[in-house]
C-alpha positions, -999 to +999 in steps of 0.1 A: +577-526+278+612-524+265+609-488+252+593-477+285+620-494+305+647-477+285+632-443+293+629-452+330+665-464+331+677-433+314+658-411+339+671-430+368+707-427+355+704-390+344+693-380+379+712-407+399+680-418+416+690-452+429+720-465+448+728-501+459+708-511+489+681-485+486+648-494+502+621-478+480+584-474+488+562-468+458+531-447+465+502-465+448+469-447+448+453-472+423+452-446+395+469-453+362+501-434+369+508-451+402+500-486+388+524-480+359+550-469+384+545-501+404+548-523+373+579-505+360+597-503+393+591-540+398+606-547+364+635-524+372+641-542+405+643-575+388+668-564+361+687-534+374+724-537+380+717-515+411+701-538+437+672-523+457+641-535+475+606-523+467+575-520+488+541-505+478+518-484+500+483-473+493+465-446+514+429-454+519+413-419+518+381-430+536+359-437+505+340-469+513+334-477+476+371-480+469+383-516+466+421-521+466+420-559+465+429-560+427+460-539+436+469-563+463+466-592+438+489-573+414+515-568+441+514-604+450+520-614+413+549-589+412+563-601+445+561-566+460+551-564+497+520-543+500+503-523+527+471-502+529+471-473+553+437-462+564+432-425+569+405-399+576+416-376+549+382-375+531+364-367+564+388-340+574+390-323+540+353-324+531+333-329+563+353-311+590+372-285+571+347-282+542+375-269+520+364-250+489+398-258+473+405-292+488+434-304+466+463-285+484+453-298+519+446-333+506+480-334+489+498-322+520+481-348+542+488-376+517+525-367+515+529-367+553+511-400+558+530-417+529+563-405+543+555-417+578+545-451+563+578-452+544+598-445+576+579-473+594+590-497+567+626-486+571+627-471+536+650-443+525+633-434+493+598-428+481+589-433+444+561-412+429+543-417+396+546-381+382+553-381+344+565-357+317+531-340+313+527-336+351+560-316+352+549-293+324+515-287+339+530-280+373+553-254+356+524-237+339+503-237+372+532-220+390+535-194+362+498-187+358+486-188+394+517-180+415+539-159+392+568-183+399+592-202+376+590-236+393+580-273+391+586-303+413+621-318+411+631-352+397+648-359+430+640-342+463+658-348+496+637-340+526+661-332+555+632-333+581+626-370+575+658-381+558+637-395+529+644-388+492+616-385+467+623-399+432+602-396+400+614-424+377+586-419+351+596-383+343+605-391+307+572-409+300+543-390+283+509-394+298+495-409+266+523-435+268+515-443+304+478-446+296+484-470+267+508-491+288+482-495+316+456-506+291+480-530+273+491-545+306+455-546+319+465-531+352+436-528+377+428-491+379+407-482+409+380-456+403+386-423+422+353-411+438+367-378+450+342-350+442+371-327+431+385-352+406+386-338+370+374-304+384+407-287+392+430-259+380+453-287+367+426-299+344+422-263+331+459-261+324+459-295+308+432-283+283+451-251+277+483-270+269+464-293+246+451-262+227+485-245+226+503-277+214+479-279+185+489-243+175+526-246+183+538-282+178+567-290+200+556-266+228+557-293+255+591-305+244+604-269+245+591-264+280+605-296+294+638-290+277+638-255+291+634-269+326+664-291+321+685-262+307+672-237+333+692-226+364+666-242+386+685-264+411+679-301+406+667-301+370+699-304+351+707-341+346+737-350+367+749-378+344 
């Protein structure tokens, strides 16, 4: 826990993610990354010199077999107010629209509903569970499929809503997150989405695994390249 928290604190400082009085909503899907985010943000709330409040919000996608009661129990133990927002995303994406490539539409709808929920709670910031490997994979996806040098930003201000997205786990490797979730026995909720593990991101993840074996340090070079690049928002501010 101590090592992970030091990396989270460094990330928060490097990108000036939190200010006193912030009201932060953590998006908690029930997957390993979002549960790690919830646990680490609760720890940060309890010991940070920067006072902020924390809420957790889960979007119920419309899969009847998903049970979020263990997540609710975890939030209660962590003293984090918790809300589940019921949506029709599954029905719209798969039954009505019958999307062949559903991930983009699903992600857009989830972002919109989560932001609306944050505004309803009076929040000014939304914390997302993207980690080090997510940033590198997004960079590769943009290069391979769009011909763009791009990735999501550590901090994103959305002028339409007035919300700021923050990604405090950006310095944590996926393997580190997975081990942390197992060690803490966090209640991961199975994702029944038919597109899960069958996406372009999974292809890129496999490609990076192969390339890292051939060129050790490749991921560190890509991540460091993002921080040294002229891309706005990637250079640490502190």
